[in-house]
mmCIF file as Biopython writes it, N, C-alpha, C and O atoms, coordinates in Angstrom:
data_model
#
loop_
_atom_site.group_PDB
_atom_site.id
_atom_site.type_symbol
_atom_site.label_atom_id
_atom_site.label_alt_id
_atom_site.label_comp_id
_atom_site.label_asym_id
_atom_site.label_entity_id
_atom_site.label_seq_id
_atom_site.pdbx_PDB_ins_code
_atom_site.Cartn_x
_atom_site.Cartn_y
_atom_site.Cartn_z
_atom_site.occupancy
_atom_site.B_iso_or_equiv
_atom_site.auth_seq_id
_atom_site.auth_asym_id
_atom_site.pdbx_PDB_model_num
ATOM 1   N N  . UNK A ? 1  ? 124.742 -55.139 130.376 1.0 0.0 1  A 1 
ATOM 2   C CA . UNK A ? 1  ? 124.123 -56.503 129.928 1.0 0.0 1  A 1 
ATOM 3   C C  . UNK A ? 1  ? 122.541 -56.255 129.628 1.0 0.0 1  A 1 
ATOM 4   O O  . UNK A ? 1  ? 121.992 -56.362 128.532 1.0 0.0 1  A 1 
ATOM 5   N N  . UNK A ? 2  ? 121.918 -55.883 130.919 1.0 0.0 2  A 1 
ATOM 6   C CA . UNK A ? 2  ? 120.478 -55.541 130.865 1.0 0.0 2  A 1 
ATOM 7   C C  . UNK A ? 2  ? 120.121 -54.457 131.517 1.0 0.0 2  A 1 
ATOM 8   O O  . UNK A ? 2  ? 120.833 -54.108 132.459 1.0 0.0 2  A 1 
ATOM 9   N N  . UNK A ? 3  ? 119.203 -53.849 131.249 1.0 0.0 3  A 1 
ATOM 10  C CA . UNK A ? 3  ? 118.598 -52.671 131.819 1.0 0.0 3  A 1 
ATOM 11  C C  . UNK A ? 3  ? 118.046 -53.107 133.233 1.0 0.0 3  A 1 
ATOM 12  O O  . UNK A ? 3  ? 117.343 -54.109 133.360 1.0 0.0 3  A 1 
ATOM 13  N N  . UNK A ? 4  ? 118.431 -52.236 134.358 1.0 0.0 4  A 1 
ATOM 14  C CA . UNK A ? 4  ? 117.833 -52.601 135.654 1.0 0.0 4  A 1 
ATOM 15  C C  . UNK A ? 4  ? 116.500 -52.331 135.676 1.0 0.0 4  A 1 
ATOM 16  O O  . UNK A ? 4  ? 116.029 -51.287 135.223 1.0 0.0 4  A 1 
ATOM 17  N N  . UNK A ? 5  ? 115.809 -53.272 136.213 1.0 0.0 5  A 1 
ATOM 18  C CA . UNK A ? 5  ? 114.277 -53.330 136.050 1.0 0.0 5  A 1 
ATOM 19  C C  . UNK A ? 5  ? 113.775 -53.307 137.635 1.0 0.0 5  A 1 
ATOM 20  O O  . UNK A ? 5  ? 113.984 -54.252 138.396 1.0 0.0 5  A 1 
ATOM 21  N N  . UNK A ? 6  ? 113.167 -52.238 137.973 1.0 0.0 6  A 1 
ATOM 22  C CA . UNK A ? 6  ? 112.655 -52.055 139.364 1.0 0.0 6  A 1 
ATOM 23  C C  . UNK A ? 6  ? 111.336 -52.592 139.513 1.0 0.0 6  A 1 
ATOM 24  O O  . UNK A ? 6  ? 110.631 -52.792 138.524 1.0 0.0 6  A 1 
ATOM 25  N N  . UNK A ? 7  ? 110.923 -52.858 140.770 1.0 0.0 7  A 1 
ATOM 26  C CA . UNK A ? 7  ? 109.434 -53.350 140.807 1.0 0.0 7  A 1 
ATOM 27  C C  . UNK A ? 7  ? 108.589 -52.111 140.641 1.0 0.0 7  A 1 
ATOM 28  O O  . UNK A ? 7  ? 107.468 -52.264 140.156 1.0 0.0 7  A 1 
ATOM 29  N N  . UNK A ? 8  ? 108.990 -50.895 140.986 1.0 0.0 8  A 1 
ATOM 30  C CA . UNK A ? 8  ? 108.162 -49.850 140.612 1.0 0.0 8  A 1 
ATOM 31  C C  . UNK A ? 8  ? 107.886 -49.600 139.108 1.0 0.0 8  A 1 
ATOM 32  O O  . UNK A ? 8  ? 106.823 -49.109 138.727 1.0 0.0 8  A 1 
ATOM 33  N N  . UNK A ? 9  ? 108.927 -49.974 138.237 1.0 0.0 9  A 1 
ATOM 34  C CA . UNK A ? 9  ? 108.590 -49.946 136.865 1.0 0.0 9  A 1 
ATOM 35  C C  . UNK A ? 9  ? 107.741 -50.985 136.544 1.0 0.0 9  A 1 
ATOM 36  O O  . UNK A ? 9  ? 106.785 -50.751 135.805 1.0 0.0 9  A 1 
ATOM 37  N N  . UNK A ? 10 ? 107.928 -52.075 136.969 1.0 0.0 10 A 1 
ATOM 38  C CA . UNK A ? 10 ? 106.959 -53.381 136.537 1.0 0.0 10 A 1 
ATOM 39  C C  . UNK A ? 10 ? 105.456 -52.967 136.973 1.0 0.0 10 A 1 
ATOM 40  O O  . UNK A ? 10 ? 104.476 -53.070 136.234 1.0 0.0 10 A 1 
ATOM 41  N N  . UNK A ? 11 ? 105.446 -52.513 138.216 1.0 0.0 11 A 1 
ATOM 42  C CA . UNK A ? 11 ? 104.002 -52.099 138.806 1.0 0.0 11 A 1 
ATOM 43  C C  . UNK A ? 11 ? 103.403 -51.138 137.692 1.0 0.0 11 A 1 
ATOM 44  O O  . UNK A ? 11 ? 102.307 -51.363 137.180 1.0 0.0 11 A 1 
ATOM 45  N N  . UNK A ? 12 ? 104.187 -50.064 137.356 1.0 0.0 12 A 1 
ATOM 46  C CA . UNK A ? 12 ? 103.528 -48.970 136.402 1.0 0.0 12 A 1 
ATOM 47  C C  . UNK A ? 12 ? 103.141 -49.666 135.009 1.0 0.0 12 A 1 
ATOM 48  O O  . UNK A ? 12 ? 102.093 -49.358 134.441 1.0 0.0 12 A 1 
ATOM 49  N N  . UNK A ? 13 ? 103.873 -50.451 134.573 1.0 0.0 13 A 1 
ATOM 50  C CA . UNK A ? 13 ? 103.623 -51.063 133.263 1.0 0.0 13 A 1 
ATOM 51  C C  . UNK A ? 13 ? 102.379 -52.225 133.297 1.0 0.0 13 A 1 
ATOM 52  O O  . UNK A ? 13 ? 101.581 -52.357 132.369 1.0 0.0 13 A 1 
ATOM 53  N N  . UNK A ? 14 ? 102.365 -52.948 134.397 1.0 0.0 14 A 1 
ATOM 54  C CA . UNK A ? 14 ? 101.358 -53.831 134.361 1.0 0.0 14 A 1 
ATOM 55  C C  . UNK A ? 14 ? 100.079 -53.509 135.083 1.0 0.0 14 A 1 
ATOM 56  O O  . UNK A ? 14 ? 99.088  -54.230 134.972 1.0 0.0 14 A 1 
ATOM 57  N N  . UNK A ? 15 ? 100.105 -52.394 135.842 1.0 0.0 15 A 1 
ATOM 58  C CA . UNK A ? 15 ? 99.013  -52.026 136.742 1.0 0.0 15 A 1 
ATOM 59  C C  . UNK A ? 15 ? 98.665  -53.035 137.668 1.0 0.0 15 A 1 
ATOM 60  O O  . UNK A ? 15 ? 97.454  -53.202 137.817 1.0 0.0 15 A 1 
ATOM 61  N N  . UNK A ? 16 ? 99.459  -53.780 138.356 1.0 0.0 16 A 1 
ATOM 62  C CA . UNK A ? 16 ? 99.427  -54.648 139.303 1.0 0.0 16 A 1 
ATOM 63  C C  . UNK A ? 16 ? 100.228 -54.297 140.501 1.0 0.0 16 A 1 
ATOM 64  O O  . UNK A ? 16 ? 101.222 -53.593 140.322 1.0 0.0 16 A 1 
ATOM 65  N N  . UNK A ? 17 ? 99.915  -54.716 141.768 1.0 0.0 17 A 1 
ATOM 66  C CA . UNK A ? 17 ? 100.524 -54.399 142.837 1.0 0.0 17 A 1 
ATOM 67  C C  . UNK A ? 17 ? 101.872 -55.305 142.917 1.0 0.0 17 A 1 
ATOM 68  O O  . UNK A ? 17 ? 101.977 -56.290 142.187 1.0 0.0 17 A 1 
ATOM 69  N N  . UNK A ? 18 ? 102.773 -54.984 143.718 1.0 0.0 18 A 1 
ATOM 70  C CA . UNK A ? 18 ? 104.126 -55.483 144.056 1.0 0.0 18 A 1 
ATOM 71  C C  . UNK A ? 18 ? 103.982 -56.868 144.453 1.0 0.0 18 A 1 
ATOM 72  O O  . UNK A ? 18 ? 104.675 -57.762 143.967 1.0 0.0 18 A 1 
ATOM 73  N N  . UNK A ? 19 ? 102.938 -57.088 145.477 1.0 0.0 19 A 1 
ATOM 74  C CA . UNK A ? 19 ? 102.634 -58.481 145.948 1.0 0.0 19 A 1 
ATOM 75  C C  . UNK A ? 19 ? 101.971 -59.358 144.881 1.0 0.0 19 A 1 
ATOM 76  O O  . UNK A ? 19 ? 102.282 -60.543 144.765 1.0 0.0 19 A 1 
ATOM 77  N N  . UNK A ? 20 ? 100.946 -58.700 144.011 1.0 0.0 20 A 1 
ATOM 78  C CA . UNK A ? 20 ? 100.459 -59.582 142.846 1.0 0.0 20 A 1 
ATOM 79  C C  . UNK A ? 20 ? 101.403 -59.998 141.868 1.0 0.0 20 A 1 
ATOM 80  O O  . UNK A ? 20 ? 101.239 -61.076 141.295 1.0 0.0 20 A 1 
ATOM 81  N N  . UNK A ? 21 ? 102.506 -59.164 141.578 1.0 0.0 21 A 1 
ATOM 82  C CA . UNK A ? 21 ? 103.660 -59.542 140.575 1.0 0.0 21 A 1 
ATOM 83  C C  . UNK A ? 21 ? 104.343 -60.678 141.212 1.0 0.0 21 A 1 
ATOM 84  O O  . UNK A ? 21 ? 104.619 -61.706 140.594 1.0 0.0 21 A 1 
ATOM 85  N N  . UNK A ? 22 ? 104.642 -60.461 142.590 1.0 0.0 22 A 1 
ATOM 86  C CA . UNK A ? 22 ? 105.424 -61.509 143.238 1.0 0.0 22 A 1 
ATOM 87  C C  . UNK A ? 22 ? 104.718 -62.975 143.327 1.0 0.0 22 A 1 
ATOM 88  O O  . UNK A ? 22 ? 105.307 -64.049 143.208 1.0 0.0 22 A 1 
ATOM 89  N N  . UNK A ? 23 ? 103.498 -62.807 143.535 1.0 0.0 23 A 1 
ATOM 90  C CA . UNK A ? 23 ? 102.633 -64.061 143.588 1.0 0.0 23 A 1 
ATOM 91  C C  . UNK A ? 23 ? 102.573 -64.723 142.226 1.0 0.0 23 A 1 
ATOM 92  O O  . UNK A ? 23 ? 102.769 -65.931 142.091 1.0 0.0 23 A 1 
ATOM 93  N N  . UNK A ? 24 ? 102.289 -63.876 141.181 1.0 0.0 24 A 1 
ATOM 94  C CA . UNK A ? 24 ? 102.417 -64.423 139.836 1.0 0.0 24 A 1 
ATOM 95  C C  . UNK A ? 24 ? 103.620 -64.951 139.460 1.0 0.0 24 A 1 
ATOM 96  O O  . UNK A ? 24 ? 103.675 -66.059 138.927 1.0 0.0 24 A 1 
ATOM 97  N N  . UNK A ? 25 ? 104.674 -64.231 139.692 1.0 0.0 25 A 1 
ATOM 98  C CA . UNK A ? 25 ? 106.044 -64.744 139.374 1.0 0.0 25 A 1 
ATOM 99  C C  . UNK A ? 25 ? 106.296 -66.002 140.103 1.0 0.0 25 A 1 
ATOM 100 O O  . UNK A ? 25 ? 106.755 -66.913 139.413 1.0 0.0 25 A 1 
ATOM 101 N N  . UNK A ? 26 ? 106.086 -66.250 141.392 1.0 0.0 26 A 1 
ATOM 102 C CA . UNK A ? 26 ? 106.304 -67.494 142.053 1.0 0.0 26 A 1 
ATOM 103 C C  . UNK A ? 26 ? 105.497 -68.546 141.443 1.0 0.0 26 A 1 
ATOM 104 O O  . UNK A ? 26 ? 106.021 -69.633 141.201 1.0 0.0 26 A 1 
ATOM 105 N N  . UNK A ? 27 ? 104.205 -68.313 141.157 1.0 0.0 27 A 1 
ATOM 106 C CA . UNK A ? 27 ? 103.288 -69.269 140.661 1.0 0.0 27 A 1 
ATOM 107 C C  . UNK A ? 27 ? 103.865 -69.883 139.226 1.0 0.0 27 A 1 
ATOM 108 O O  . UNK A ? 27 ? 103.824 -71.094 139.008 1.0 0.0 27 A 1 
ATOM 109 N N  . UNK A ? 28 ? 104.367 -69.002 138.340 1.0 0.0 28 A 1 
ATOM 110 C CA . UNK A ? 28 ? 104.780 -69.439 137.133 1.0 0.0 28 A 1 
ATOM 111 C C  . UNK A ? 28 ? 106.256 -69.943 137.097 1.0 0.0 28 A 1 
ATOM 112 O O  . UNK A ? 28 ? 106.574 -70.726 136.202 1.0 0.0 28 A 1 
ATOM 113 N N  . UNK A ? 29 ? 107.197 -69.528 138.041 1.0 0.0 29 A 1 
ATOM 114 C CA . UNK A ? 29 ? 108.544 -69.835 137.977 1.0 0.0 29 A 1 
ATOM 115 C C  . UNK A ? 29 ? 108.847 -70.765 138.988 1.0 0.0 29 A 1 
ATOM 116 O O  . UNK A ? 29 ? 109.867 -71.442 138.867 1.0 0.0 29 A 1 
ATOM 117 N N  . UNK A ? 30 ? 108.015 -70.919 140.100 1.0 0.0 30 A 1 
ATOM 118 C CA . UNK A ? 30 ? 108.377 -71.841 141.126 1.0 0.0 30 A 1 
ATOM 119 C C  . UNK A ? 30 ? 109.273 -71.296 142.236 1.0 0.0 30 A 1 
ATOM 120 O O  . UNK A ? 30 ? 109.528 -71.944 143.252 1.0 0.0 30 A 1 
ATOM 121 N N  . UNK A ? 31 ? 109.712 -70.137 142.000 1.0 0.0 31 A 1 
ATOM 122 C CA . UNK A ? 31 ? 110.792 -69.405 143.014 1.0 0.0 31 A 1 
ATOM 123 C C  . UNK A ? 31 ? 110.314 -67.958 143.005 1.0 0.0 31 A 1 
ATOM 124 O O  . UNK A ? 31 ? 109.594 -67.521 142.107 1.0 0.0 31 A 1 
ATOM 125 N N  . UNK A ? 32 ? 110.737 -67.237 144.026 1.0 0.0 32 A 1 
ATOM 126 C CA . UNK A ? 32 ? 110.415 -65.832 144.080 1.0 0.0 32 A 1 
ATOM 127 C C  . UNK A ? 32 ? 111.479 -65.172 143.108 1.0 0.0 32 A 1 
ATOM 128 O O  . UNK A ? 32 ? 112.504 -65.754 142.753 1.0 0.0 32 A 1 
ATOM 129 N N  . UNK A ? 33 ? 111.104 -63.831 142.698 1.0 0.0 33 A 1 
ATOM 130 C CA . UNK A ? 33 ? 111.985 -63.081 141.906 1.0 0.0 33 A 1 
ATOM 131 C C  . UNK A ? 33 ? 113.359 -62.873 142.300 1.0 0.0 33 A 1 
ATOM 132 O O  . UNK A ? 33 ? 114.296 -62.849 141.502 1.0 0.0 33 A 1 
ATOM 133 N N  . UNK A ? 34 ? 113.465 -62.708 143.675 1.0 0.0 34 A 1 
ATOM 134 C CA . UNK A ? 34 ? 114.698 -62.538 144.287 1.0 0.0 34 A 1 
ATOM 135 C C  . UNK A ? 34 ? 115.588 -63.830 144.187 1.0 0.0 34 A 1 
ATOM 136 O O  . UNK A ? 34 ? 116.769 -63.788 143.844 1.0 0.0 34 A 1 
ATOM 137 N N  . UNK A ? 35 ? 114.915 -64.984 144.517 1.0 0.0 35 A 1 
ATOM 138 C CA . UNK A ? 35 ? 115.548 -66.347 144.268 1.0 0.0 35 A 1 
ATOM 139 C C  . UNK A ? 35 ? 115.947 -66.512 142.847 1.0 0.0 35 A 1 
ATOM 140 O O  . UNK A ? 35 ? 117.064 -66.965 142.596 1.0 0.0 35 A 1 
ATOM 141 N N  . UNK A ? 36 ? 115.194 -66.208 141.974 1.0 0.0 36 A 1 
ATOM 142 C CA . UNK A ? 36 ? 115.484 -66.330 140.573 1.0 0.0 36 A 1 
ATOM 143 C C  . UNK A ? 36 ? 116.539 -65.558 140.129 1.0 0.0 36 A 1 
ATOM 144 O O  . UNK A ? 36 ? 117.312 -66.054 139.310 1.0 0.0 36 A 1 
ATOM 145 N N  . UNK A ? 37 ? 116.742 -64.173 140.616 1.0 0.0 37 A 1 
ATOM 146 C CA . UNK A ? 37 ? 117.838 -63.295 140.299 1.0 0.0 37 A 1 
ATOM 147 C C  . UNK A ? 37 ? 119.042 -63.779 140.900 1.0 0.0 37 A 1 
ATOM 148 O O  . UNK A ? 37 ? 120.063 -63.698 140.217 1.0 0.0 37 A 1 
ATOM 149 N N  . UNK A ? 38 ? 119.119 -64.283 142.086 1.0 0.0 38 A 1 
ATOM 150 C CA . UNK A ? 38 ? 120.158 -64.833 142.718 1.0 0.0 38 A 1 
ATOM 151 C C  . UNK A ? 38 ? 120.757 -65.842 141.951 1.0 0.0 38 A 1 
ATOM 152 O O  . UNK A ? 38 ? 121.963 -65.842 141.708 1.0 0.0 38 A 1 
ATOM 153 N N  . UNK A ? 39 ? 119.808 -66.887 141.472 1.0 0.0 39 A 1 
ATOM 154 C CA . UNK A ? 39 ? 120.407 -68.075 140.800 1.0 0.0 39 A 1 
ATOM 155 C C  . UNK A ? 39 ? 121.056 -67.659 139.528 1.0 0.0 39 A 1 
ATOM 156 O O  . UNK A ? 39 ? 122.143 -68.130 139.193 1.0 0.0 39 A 1 
ATOM 157 N N  . UNK A ? 40 ? 120.389 -66.755 138.787 1.0 0.0 40 A 1 
ATOM 158 C CA . UNK A ? 40 ? 120.994 -66.072 137.638 1.0 0.0 40 A 1 
ATOM 159 C C  . UNK A ? 40 ? 122.364 -65.508 137.800 1.0 0.0 40 A 1 
ATOM 160 O O  . UNK A ? 40 ? 123.291 -65.769 137.033 1.0 0.0 40 A 1 
ATOM 161 N N  . UNK A ? 41 ? 122.437 -64.804 138.730 1.0 0.0 41 A 1 
ATOM 162 C CA . UNK A ? 41 ? 123.751 -64.068 139.129 1.0 0.0 41 A 1 
ATOM 163 C C  . UNK A ? 41 ? 124.850 -65.222 139.397 1.0 0.0 41 A 1 
ATOM 164 O O  . UNK A ? 41 ? 125.951 -65.129 138.855 1.0 0.0 41 A 1 
ATOM 165 N N  . UNK A ? 42 ? 124.552 -66.251 140.194 1.0 0.0 42 A 1 
ATOM 166 C CA . UNK A ? 42 ? 125.438 -67.295 140.550 1.0 0.0 42 A 1 
ATOM 167 C C  . UNK A ? 42 ? 125.854 -67.919 139.307 1.0 0.0 42 A 1 
ATOM 168 O O  . UNK A ? 42 ? 127.047 -67.969 139.009 1.0 0.0 42 A 1 
ATOM 169 N N  . UNK A ? 43 ? 124.837 -68.454 138.476 1.0 0.0 43 A 1 
ATOM 170 C CA . UNK A ? 43 ? 125.254 -69.144 137.132 1.0 0.0 43 A 1 
ATOM 171 C C  . UNK A ? 43 ? 126.024 -68.307 136.458 1.0 0.0 43 A 1 
ATOM 172 O O  . UNK A ? 43 ? 127.026 -68.889 136.043 1.0 0.0 43 A 1 
ATOM 173 N N  . UNK A ? 44 ? 125.975 -67.048 136.137 1.0 0.0 44 A 1 
ATOM 174 C CA . UNK A ? 44 ? 126.702 -66.065 135.418 1.0 0.0 44 A 1 
ATOM 175 C C  . UNK A ? 44 ? 128.058 -66.107 135.998 1.0 0.0 44 A 1 
ATOM 176 O O  . UNK A ? 44 ? 129.031 -66.179 135.247 1.0 0.0 44 A 1 
ATOM 177 N N  . UNK A ? 45 ? 128.196 -66.065 137.303 1.0 0.0 45 A 1 
ATOM 178 C CA . UNK A ? 45 ? 129.560 -65.802 137.895 1.0 0.0 45 A 1 
ATOM 179 C C  . UNK A ? 45 ? 130.297 -67.197 137.743 1.0 0.0 45 A 1 
ATOM 180 O O  . UNK A ? 45 ? 131.519 -67.208 137.595 1.0 0.0 45 A 1 
ATOM 181 N N  . UNK A ? 46 ? 129.598 -68.325 137.778 1.0 0.0 46 A 1 
ATOM 182 C CA . UNK A ? 46 ? 130.234 -69.809 137.662 1.0 0.0 46 A 1 
ATOM 183 C C  . UNK A ? 46 ? 130.741 -69.768 136.090 1.0 0.0 46 A 1 
ATOM 184 O O  . UNK A ? 46 ? 131.850 -70.238 135.837 1.0 0.0 46 A 1 
ATOM 185 N N  . UNK A ? 47 ? 129.995 -69.250 135.115 1.0 0.0 47 A 1 
ATOM 186 C CA . UNK A ? 47 ? 130.262 -69.256 133.858 1.0 0.0 47 A 1 
ATOM 187 C C  . UNK A ? 47 ? 131.518 -68.592 133.587 1.0 0.0 47 A 1 
ATOM 188 O O  . UNK A ? 47 ? 132.407 -69.073 132.884 1.0 0.0 47 A 1 
ATOM 189 N N  . UNK A ? 48 ? 131.568 -67.315 134.248 1.0 0.0 48 A 1 
ATOM 190 C CA . UNK A ? 48 ? 132.741 -66.426 133.945 1.0 0.0 48 A 1 
ATOM 191 C C  . UNK A ? 48 ? 133.935 -67.062 134.609 1.0 0.0 48 A 1 
ATOM 192 O O  . UNK A ? 48 ? 135.010 -66.863 134.043 1.0 0.0 48 A 1 
ATOM 193 N N  . UNK A ? 49 ? 133.943 -67.828 135.764 1.0 0.0 49 A 1 
ATOM 194 C CA . UNK A ? 49 ? 135.056 -68.421 136.266 1.0 0.0 49 A 1 
ATOM 195 C C  . UNK A ? 49 ? 135.521 -69.518 135.401 1.0 0.0 49 A 1 
ATOM 196 O O  . UNK A ? 49 ? 136.728 -69.732 135.286 1.0 0.0 49 A 1 
ATOM 197 N N  . UNK A ? 50 ? 134.673 -70.200 134.808 1.0 0.0 50 A 1 
ATOM 198 C CA . UNK A ? 50 ? 134.990 -71.440 134.162 1.0 0.0 50 A 1 
ATOM 199 C C  . UNK A ? 50 ? 135.601 -71.073 132.717 1.0 0.0 50 A 1 
ATOM 200 O O  . UNK A ? 50 ? 136.510 -71.755 132.244 1.0 0.0 50 A 1 
ATOM 201 N N  . UNK A ? 51 ? 135.053 -69.949 132.028 1.0 0.0 51 A 1 
ATOM 202 C CA . UNK A ? 51 ? 135.484 -69.605 130.705 1.0 0.0 51 A 1 
ATOM 203 C C  . UNK A ? 51 ? 136.252 -68.573 130.606 1.0 0.0 51 A 1 
ATOM 204 O O  . UNK A ? 51 ? 136.598 -68.202 129.484 1.0 0.0 51 A 1 
ATOM 205 N N  . UNK A ? 52 ? 136.644 -67.949 131.664 1.0 0.0 52 A 1 
ATOM 206 C CA . UNK A ? 52 ? 137.659 -66.763 131.493 1.0 0.0 52 A 1 
ATOM 207 C C  . UNK A ? 52 ? 138.781 -66.898 132.524 1.0 0.0 52 A 1 
ATOM 208 O O  . UNK A ? 52 ? 138.745 -67.711 133.447 1.0 0.0 52 A 1 
ATOM 209 N N  . UNK A ? 53 ? 139.687 -66.120 132.318 1.0 0.0 53 A 1 
ATOM 210 C CA . UNK A ? 53 ? 140.892 -66.146 133.298 1.0 0.0 53 A 1 
ATOM 211 C C  . UNK A ? 53 ? 140.766 -65.233 134.402 1.0 0.0 53 A 1 
ATOM 212 O O  . UNK A ? 53 ? 141.761 -64.834 135.006 1.0 0.0 53 A 1 
ATOM 213 N N  . UNK A ? 54 ? 139.548 -64.868 134.710 1.0 0.0 54 A 1 
ATOM 214 C CA . UNK A ? 54 ? 139.260 -64.093 135.918 1.0 0.0 54 A 1 
ATOM 215 C C  . UNK A ? 54 ? 139.352 -64.960 137.162 1.0 0.0 54 A 1 
ATOM 216 O O  . UNK A ? 54 ? 138.986 -66.135 137.125 1.0 0.0 54 A 1 
ATOM 217 N N  . UNK A ? 55 ? 139.900 -64.324 138.410 1.0 0.0 55 A 1 
ATOM 218 C CA . UNK A ? 55 ? 139.882 -65.152 139.514 1.0 0.0 55 A 1 
ATOM 219 C C  . UNK A ? 55 ? 138.976 -64.400 140.421 1.0 0.0 55 A 1 
ATOM 220 O O  . UNK A ? 55 ? 138.419 -63.324 140.207 1.0 0.0 55 A 1 
ATOM 221 N N  . UNK A ? 56 ? 138.926 -65.207 141.539 1.0 0.0 56 A 1 
ATOM 222 C CA . UNK A ? 56 ? 137.902 -64.793 142.703 1.0 0.0 56 A 1 
ATOM 223 C C  . UNK A ? 56 ? 138.543 -63.669 143.443 1.0 0.0 56 A 1 
ATOM 224 O O  . UNK A ? 56 ? 137.920 -62.620 143.607 1.0 0.0 56 A 1 
ATOM 225 N N  . UNK A ? 57 ? 139.726 -63.825 143.889 1.0 0.0 57 A 1 
ATOM 226 C CA . UNK A ? 57 ? 140.462 -62.829 144.628 1.0 0.0 57 A 1 
ATOM 227 C C  . UNK A ? 57 ? 141.551 -62.067 143.821 1.0 0.0 57 A 1 
ATOM 228 O O  . UNK A ? 57 ? 142.230 -61.198 144.368 1.0 0.0 57 A 1 
#
C-alpha cells in the first residue's frame, strides 16, 4: 500500500529533530503522529470489515 516511513528517514529529509517534527505534526494535525497512524489503521480495518467478506477471527 504505502512505503514504510521511519522517523529517521523524515529527519534526514527535513533536517529537523524528531521532537521538532512531532511538535510540528501535532500543531498542524491536532494529534500526534502515532495517534494519527492508529486512527488511519482502525479506519482502514473498519472499511475492510464493512466492504469485504473478511472476518475478525
